[in-house]
C-alpha positions in Angstrom: 109.4 116.2 98.9 108.1 112.6 98.9 110.7 110.0 99.9 110.8 106.2 99.5 112.3 103.6 101.7 115.4 101.9 100.2 116.0 98.2 101.0 118.8 95.7 101.1 118.4 92.2 99.6 116.9 90.9 102.9 114.2 93.6 103.0 115.8 95.7 105.7 115.9 99.5 105.5 118.9 100.7 103.7 118.1 104.4 103.6 115.7 106.7 101.9 115.7 108.6 98.6 113.6 111.2 96.9 110.8 109.5 94.9 111.4 111.9 92.0 115.0 110.7 91.7 114.8 107.0 92.5 113.5 105.6 89.2 116.1 105.4 86.4 118.3 102.8 84.6 119.8 101.6 88.0 116.7 101.9 90.3 117.6 100.8 93.8 115.5 98.2 95.5 112.8 99.9 97.5 109.5 99.3 99.4 106.2 99.7 97.6 102.6 98.2 97.7 99.9 97.3 95.2 96.2 97.3 95.9 93.3 95.6 94.1 90.0 97.3 95.0 86.7 95.5 94.3 83.5 97.5 94.0 80.0 96.8 95.4 79.2 94.5 92.4 82.4 92.5 93.0 84.2 94.0 90.0 87.9 95.0 90.0 88.6 98.7 89.5 91.3 98.6 86.9 93.3 101.8 86.0 95.3 103.0 83.1 98.4 104.9 84.2 98.6 108.5 83.0 100.4 108.9 79.7 102.5 111.7 81.4 104.0 109.4 84.0 107.7 108.9 83.9 107.4 105.1 84.7 105.3 102.8 82.6 103.0 105.5 81.1 99.7 104.4 79.6 99.7 100.8 80.8 96.7 99.1 82.4 97.3 97.9 85.9 95.7 97.1 89.3 93.7 99.7 91.0 96.7 101.6 92.4 100.2 101.3 93.7 102.4 103.5 95.8 105.3 103.8 98.3 105.0 104.2 102.1 107.1 107.1 103.3 109.8 106.6 106.0 108.0 105.6 109.2 104.6 105.5 107.5 102.5 102.3 108.3 101.6 100.4 105.2 97.8 100.6 105.8 98.0 104.4 106.3 100.0 104.7 103.0 97.4 102.6 101.2 94.5 104.7 102.4 96.3 107.9 101.6 97.2 106.7 98.1 93.5 105.6 97.4 92.4 109.1 98.2 95.2 110.9 96.4 95.1 109.0 93.2 91.4 108.1 92.8 89.5 110.2 95.4 88.4 106.8 96.7 87.5 105.6 100.2 88.3 101.9 100.8 87.7 99.4 103.5 88.2 95.7 104.4 91.9 96.1 103.5 93.8 92.8 103.8 97.2 91.5 102.8 97.2 88.7 100.3 100.7 88.5 98.8 103.2 89.6 101.5 106.4 88.5 99.7 105.8 89.8 96.1 108.9 91.2 94.5 109.6 92.3 90.9 111.9 94.1 88.6 110.6 95.5 85.3 111.8 97.9 82.6 110.2 100.1 80.1 112.0 102.7 77.9 115.3 102.3 79.9 113.5 103.1 83.3 113.4 100.3 85.8 111.1 99.4 88.7 112.8 97.4 91.4 110.5 96.8 94.4 109.5 94.6 97.3 105.8 95.2 96.8 103.3 93.5 99.1 99.9 93.1 97.5 96.6 94.0 99.2 93.0 93.6 98.4 90.2 96.1 99.5 86.6 96.9 98.9 84.7 100.1 98.3 81.1 101.2 98.0 82.3 104.4 96.3 82.9 105.1 92.7 86.2 106.8 92.0 85.5 110.5 92.4 88.0 112.7 90.5 91.1 110.7 89.7 94.4 112.6 89.7 95.1 113.2 85.9 98.9 113.1 86.6 98.4 109.5 87.9 95.4 108.0 86.1 94.1 108.4 82.5 91.1 106.0 82.9 89.3 103.8 85.4 87.3 100.7 84.4 85.3 98.1 86.4 86.0 94.6 85.1 84.8 91.2 86.3 87.7 89.4 88.0 87.5 86.0 86.4 87.5 87.1 82.7 90.2 89.6 83.5 92.3 87.0 85.3 91.9 84.6 82.4 92.9 87.2 79.8 96.0 88.2 81.7 97.0 84.6 82.2 96.5 83.9 78.5 98.5 87.0 77.6 95.5 88.5 75.7 94.8 91.6 77.9 96.5 94.4 75.9 99.0 96.7 77.6 99.0 95.3 81.1 101.8 96.3 83.5 104.4 93.6 84.1 103.9 93.7 87.8 100.1 93.3 87.5 100.6 90.3 85.1 102.9 88.7 87.7 100.5 89.5 90.6 97.5 88.0 88.7 99.5 84.8 88.1 100.2 84.7 91.9 96.6 85.6 92.9 95.0 83.0 90.6 95.7 80.0 92.9 93.9 81.8 95.7 90.6 81.0 94.1 88.0 82.5 91.8 86.3 84.7 94.4 88.5 87.6 95.8 86.2 87.9 98.8 87.3 84.4 99.8 91.0 84.9 99.3 92.9 83.8 102.4 94.9 86.6 104.0 98.7 86.4 103.6 101.0 85.8 106.5 102.3 89.2 107.7 105.5 87.4 108.9 106.4 87.1 105.2 106.5 90.9 104.7 109.8 92.6 104.2 111.3 93.5 107.6 111.2 97.2 106.6 107.4 97.0 106.5 107.3 96.3 110.2 109.4 99.3 111.0 106.9 101.4 109.1 104.0 100.0 111.1 
């Protein structure tokens, strides 16, 4: 049974809970991550969440998201999730938004996460995405995607991706040149997992 790390308001570990039971109308704050993967052409791999998912089904979002398990280092969790969700090998993983946090609701189900944001690269193409997680993968040029999200014209984007794009935009037009985020700004629980 997959478990997630629960957090207090300072980002310290407050316990664990079964992932299958944590998302509801009073979702507790927990540790997560988001990853933006760019392919060999420099395009962002964008995914549409499976329509069967309990949380935010069918929305377009960053390449993938996930939750580190108790005691699991963030980088290990990210590599694991890339393989599980997209059958994808990634490299050049780096932290860009260490302090990202959000709360969002759809259909009475809430997300409530401290969710550091990472960027990575791949020379792969997604192999066989897990159909319980992903309905579609699309490669898009970063700048037009960023501009559409900022203008509110990209249809059906996840609320966390919209917020992350707003925070990523000041880092510059070229994701390869984005400065790494300060790991000291990560939630303290992330260090316990490392």
